[in-house]
N, C-alpha and C positions, 0 to 999 in steps of 0.2 A: 143145442142147448149145452151138449158136451163141449163143444167148441168155444162157447162163451165162457164157460166155466174154466176152461184150459187157458185162456187169455187173461181172465182175471187173476188167475193163480200166478201166471207169469209177471203180471204187473205187480201183485203183491210181493212177489219174491224180490223183483227188482227194486221195489221201494225199500223194502227190509235191508238189502244189500247196501242201498245209498246211505241209508241212515247209519248202518254199521260202520262203513267207510268214514262218514263224517265224524262219527265218535271216535274213530281211531285216529284222526288227524290231529296231532298235538298242538297244543297252544304254543305262538312264537315266544321265543325268549330274547332278551336284549341287553346290551350293556354299551356303554361308550366312553370315549376318552377324549380330552381337549388339550390341544398343544397351543400355548399362548405366546404370542409376539406382540407385546405393546396391547393395543386394542383389536388386533387381528387374531382371531381364533380358528383353528382348524379342527374340526369334530370327526372322530373315527368310531363308526359303529360296528358291534360285532353282534349278529342277530341270527336266528334261525326261524324257519317257517313264515317268511315275510312276504308280502305283497304290496304293502304301502308304509311309508316312512311319514310321520309328522314331527317336525322339530320346532319346539317353543323355546327361543331363546332368552326369555324373561326380561326383554328390554321394550316390549310392545311392538315388536316389529311383527311382519307377517309370518305365518306358519310357513316353514320350508319343508319340501318333500324329497330334497336330494339325498342320495346314500351317505355321502361325506361332504356336507357344506363347509364353506369358509364364510365366517360372519365377522363383521367389523362392527365394534362397540366404540361409543364415544368416550375417549379418555377424559377424566377430570383431574383436578389437583390432589385428590385423595383416592386410594383404593377403593373399588366398589364391588360388592359380591351380587351374582345373578344366579337366579335358580334355572337351569336349563332341563326341559323334559323332553324325552324322546318316546314317543307312541308308536308301536309297531302293530300293524293290522295284517293278519293272515287268514288262512281257511280254517284255522282251529281256534279263532279268537283274536284278542289283542292284549298288549301288555304295555305298561307305561313305566319308565325308570327316570329318576332325577338325580342330577348332581349340582353342586355348588361350585361356581368357578369365580375367581377374583380376577378382575381387570386392574392391573397396576396404574398407580398415578401416573399421569403425563409428566415426563421429565421437563426440567428447564431448558435442556438442549432441544427437546422437540418443539418446545413453545417458541424458542427464539429462532431455530433453523427450519422447522417443519420436518425434520427428519432425524435419523442417528446414524452412527457409523455402519451398522448392519443394513440400513436402507437410507442411502445417501439423499440429501435434499438441501436446498437454500432457501432462504427468505430475505427480502429487501425490506429495510426499515428506513423511514424518513421522518423528519420532525413535522409534526401536524400543524398545519395552518389553521385547522378548525378545532384546535385544542381549547379547553375551557379558560385557560390562563397561561401566561407566560410570566414565570415567578423567578424573582432573584433575592435569594436569602443570604444572611451572612454564614460563613463557613464556621460556625461554632458547633459545639457537641449536639445542639437541639435544633441546628440551622434557624436560630431566632437571635435578634429580631429580623423581621422581614424588611428588606430594604425597598423592593417595589414589586408590585403586581400589575401586569399589563394584560390587556386583551390577548387571546392566543395568537392572533395573526399580526402581532405588532411589528414583526421584522419587515414586513412589506411597507409600513408607515415611515420607517427609518433607512430605507433604500436596500434592505437586504432581502428582497423577495426570491432572489436566486437560492437562498438557503433552502427552501421548501422543495426544490427540485433535486437536491444531492441525496444520494442513498447510500445504505450501509448494508452490505449483503453478507450475512452470517451464513457459513456453511457447516454442515454437519461433521465434516473432517476437522473442524477447529480453526478453518482459514477464514480470512475476512479480506473482502473487496470492497473499497470505497469508491463510488462512481460519481465524479464531480460533474453532474450533468449541467449545472450552470457554468461550468470552466473554472470554478474555483471551490472554496470550502469555507464554512463557518469557522471563525477563529476569533481568539482573544486579540485585542489590538495591541496590548502591550507585549505579548508574545511575539507577534509578527515585528513590532519596532525593534525589539531587542535582538532579533534573529535576522533582520534585514529582508523581511519577506514583503514583497509588494502587496497591497491591500487597499481596500476601498475607503479608508479612512475611519475614524472613531464615531460611528454612527449614532448621532444624537447625543454624544459625550457618554455613552453607556459602557465604553470600554470593549464594545464587540465591533467586529468588522468581517469583511469578506476577503480571504486571502485568495489572491489570482494571479497567474494561473497555479494550478494545484497539480501535482503528479502523484498518483496513486501508489502508495509504498508497496514494494514487491515483497512478497513472503509474509504479509501481516498475519498474524494469529491472534486468537483470543482464548480465554480460559474463564468458566463460570465458577465462581466461588461461593458456595453456600454457607451460611452460619458462620461467616468470618467475623473475626474482630479486627477491622479495618483501621489502621493507624496512618495518619497523615498530618504533615506539619503545615498549619495554616496561619494566616496573620489577619484574623477579621477586624481588628481595631486599626488595621494599616500602620501599625507601629511595631508592635512585639509579635514574634512568631512562637509557637508552641505546638506541641503534640496534641492532636484530637483523637480519640478512639470512639469509633461507631461499632458498637457491640451487635454480635449475631446479626450481620447483614448480608445481603447477597450484592457481590460486586462483580463487574466485568474487568479483567486485566489484560493487558494486550503486550505484544512484543513486535519488534520489526516496524515501529512507526505506526501501528494501529491505533484507532480510538473511536469513540462513538460520538456523533453530533458535533463536537467542537475541538479544534486544534488549539491546544494551550500546553502549559508546562506539565500539567498532571493529566495522565490519560486514564487511570484507574477510575472507575465510577460506580456509584451505588444504585442497584436497580430496586425500586421501591414496588413496583407492580409488574407483572408479565403474564400476558393472556395470549390467545392466538392471534389477537387483532390490536393489542394495544400494549405499550411498554412506557412506563414512567421511570425517568432516571435522573440522579443527582449528579451533575458535571460540575467541577471544580474549576475556577477561573479567577486568574490573577487580573483583576481590572484595573486597579490603582496599586501600583507597587509601593510598599511601605519602605522607608529609607533603610537600606541596608539589607532587605528581605525580599529582592527581587526575584520573581517567579514563584513564590509561595502565594497560594490562593488565599483571597480573602472573600470571595462570593462563591455561592453554590447555586447553579442554575436548576430549577425543577422544571424539566421538559417532558412533554409528551410526544410519543412517537407512535406512528402508525404503519401498517404494512403497505409497501409501495407496489404497484403492479409490475 
């Protein structure tokens, strides 16, 4: 009987000590910081008395249990706030801390090139054969009236199908490489005629042609100009030339022979829309030279571009 009592006493003593130890184990503490680079965020936690990490990044993704996770957020055209929470569980309990982080808007350079100087990349664009329309407007301040609207793949019908194979590779270091995959390049017929450039002829009387052969200009560069008041001399009535200003627009300007889409007297163009997969641009063309105003554009093409493989 004494032996049983002694064992019971030892068990009770052990249980008391265990409970006492548990009570003495402090609850975990936690804090964290975030280093933001575009949409890529590196989290660093400072914790005590931990045994398990649970990160909720606030964007609907799965819970992460790493000590110092790196998470990629989808960037959009405006800054977005996310509430990030970290729960630390340990022998002494658990604690949750929260911070709000702001993911910056995706830059136009990132949309255009897929990268930035700190994380170089490039993206190829081509005129889309499946575009909803191929639009030719007069180069007025409002791009009205409309001259002609064709189906998106109209260039195939006028013998210029090779245009859809040529690509324009924009790189995050500000350089541009033009790939004449069809052996030539989309061009203004008048521009070719004035400069003695061999071409496929005035396609359907449109003032558009395919210049062939075409040599990619060396050292071509581009610049994105946001919120620009872009002034250009145009002659939409085919007689008189005058300066037209397009206020607060985004343009692409080029050096060393660079251009987008079509080779003509004017290379700077207006970008109306730019997403990860689509670009809509206004390209200026001198399709019918006004007397005494040769080389001044009278038309503005509204073309859709898509990302090329």
